[in-house]
Structure formats: structure tokens, C-alpha cells
N, C-alpha and C positions, 0 to 999 in steps of 0.2 A: 504494500500500500504506500509506504514512504517513497519507494523508488518511482512509482507512477506519478506521485505528486511532484517530485523533483524534476522528472522528465517533462511534465506539463508546464511547470514554472520555467524551465530552461527553454522550452519551445516558445512561450510567450515572450521571454526576454530576447530571444533571437529575432523574433518578428518585430519587436519594438526597436531593437537596434538597427535592423534593416530599414524600418520606416524612418528612423531618425537620420540615418545616412542618406536616404533618398531625399528627405526634406532639406538637409543641409546642402546637398548637391544642387537642388533646385534653387535654393537661396543664393548660392555662389554664382550659378549661371545667370540668375536674374540681375545680380549686381554687375556682372560682367557686361550684360546686354545694356544696362543703363549707362555704364561708363562709355561703352562704344557708341551708343546713341548720342550721348552728350558731346563726345569728341567729334563725331561726324557732323552734327548740326553746328557746332562751333566752327568747324572748318568751312562749311557751306556759308555761314554768315561772314566769315573772313573773306571768302571769294566774292561774295556779293558786295562787300564794302569796297574791295579793290575795283570791281567792275563799275560801281557807282562813282568812284573817284576818277575813273578813266585814266588810271595810272599806266603810263607806257614805259617800256624798258629803256627808251632813250632818256627819259627824265630821271630814271633811277640810276643809270650808269654814268651820267654826266658828272665829272668831278667838280668839286667846289673850287671857287677861285682862291688863289693864294691871298693871304691876308694883306701882304704888302701891296698887291695890285689894287685892292679895295682902298687902301690908304691913299695911294697916289691918285686914284680916280676921284676921291673926295677933295683932294687939294686943288685939282684943276678947276 
């Protein structure tokens, strides 16, 4: 009788642990999906901001003028 009781308790504990592992895996997956979703939409917003500013590569690549050139231009 004691042996059957312990086997039943062991079976319930095994099922409970499997259920907890499954729930924890679902939780971890949902957190990963939320992080990826947030990163994806942040990147899309970033691309839309760049597009709205009409930023071209030529404007980004152009070097800044030398500070002495700016000083001499202001003196003239």
C-alpha cells in the first residue's frame, strides 16, 4: 500500500515538473518574441525617420570644414 502511494505521488510530481518546465519555456519564448518585436519596430521607426529627413549619403560623407578656414572666412 505504501509503495503504491509513493508511486502515485512520484507520478504527480513528475507531471507537475513537466508542466512547470513547459510553462517556463513558454514564458522564455514569449519574452524573446517581445524583445525581437521591440527591436524590429525600433529599427523600422529609425528607417522611417531617416526617410522622412531625406538624408542622403553625400550629406553624411561630406567632411566638415577645417576650423581655420571658418576663421579666415569670418575675417573677410
